[in-house]
N, C-alpha and C positions, 0 to 999 in steps of 0.2 A: 597666464599670470598677469594680474592686474597691478599696475604701478600707478599710484595716485588715482585720480578720478577719470583720467582721460586716455591713458596708454595701456594697451593690453599686448603683452609679448606672446609670441606663438609657441608657448610651451604646453605640450599635452594635447593640443588640438590645432585645427587650422592647417595651413599649408605645410608647416614643419612636422606636425605629428608628435607622437610621444617620444620619438627618438632624438628630440632636440637636446643638445648638450650646451652647457654654458662654459666658455673658455675665458679665463682671465689672463691677459697678456702681461707677464711679469716685466718688471723694469719700468722705465719712464717713456711716455709717448708725447710727441709734439702735438698739443691740443689744437694747433692751427689746421691739422689735417682734417679733411672731410671724407666723403664717401670713397672716392678713388684712392686717396692716400692711405686710409685705414684698411681698405680691401687689399691693397698692395702689401701692407704689413702682415696681414693674415696669411697671404700666400708666401711671402719671402721669409718671414721670421717664425711663423707658427706652422708652416708647411701644411696648411689647411686650405680648403676652398671657401672663399667668402660667400659663395652661392650654395652652400650645403644646407642652409636653414638653421645652422647652429648660431648661437649668440656669442659675440666676441666683445670683451670688456677691456677698455683702455683707461689709464689714469695719467694725468699730467704731473709735471715735476713738483709743484707745490703740494699736490695731494688733495686739493679742494675741488678739482674738476674730474669728471668721469664721462666717458662716451661708450655707448653700446651700439654695435653694428650687427645687422642680420638681414638675410634675404627672406622676403615674405612670400615668394613664389611668383610675384609679378613685378617686384622692384626692391631696391635696396632701402633699408630703413636705418635711420640714425637718431639715437636718443642722447641728449646731453643733460648733465645736471651739475650745478655748482653748489657746494655747501656754503652757507653764509658763515658758519662757525664750525670748527673741527676739520678733520681730514678723513678721507676714505682709507680704510685699513687695507694694506697691500702686502703681498709676500716680500721677503727680503731678497729673493733671487733677482738677478739683473737681466736674465733672459729666460726664454721658455714660456710655458703656460701652466695654469692650474685649472682643474675642473671644479666647478661649483655646483651645488644643488640649487634648486629654486628657492629654498628657504634661506640658504647662504646669500644668494643674490638679493633677496628682499632685505636682509639685514645690512648688506653692503650698501645698498641704495639709501638706507635710512641713516647711515653713518654709524652703525653698530658693529662691534668687533665680531665678525662672522667666524673667526678661526676657533674660538673657544667659548661658545655661548653656554651660559650656565642656567640651569633650571632653578627657579626660585622656590619650588616646592616639590617634595617627593611624597607620594602616598605611603602611609605606614600600615594601614589596615585595609583588607579587601572588603570587609563587611562590618 
């Protein structure tokens, strides 16, 4: 999955393979946490291994910052984004995790409401 012009996440290929899942950590995360702090949250709060190759997504209290953590096969990767306007859409739950599709992650990172995307056009005739 390509994010912007410079970052490619390991979804569907590379070290993670097609079994890569995207987990959104519900609730609020202290955005001062880095590699080790977020990996510890994955293990303690989500009961997952940070070295699984899955992608873990965290959001700060104000909702304008987001961090993605994943193991690339030879090292831990951390991606951070801050929206200049608006907020990242997040579940109402205060704990646990939510599984996202790659399309939902793309929408989330663009600041789009990934929970209920609406198609703007539906075909009416096949021919």
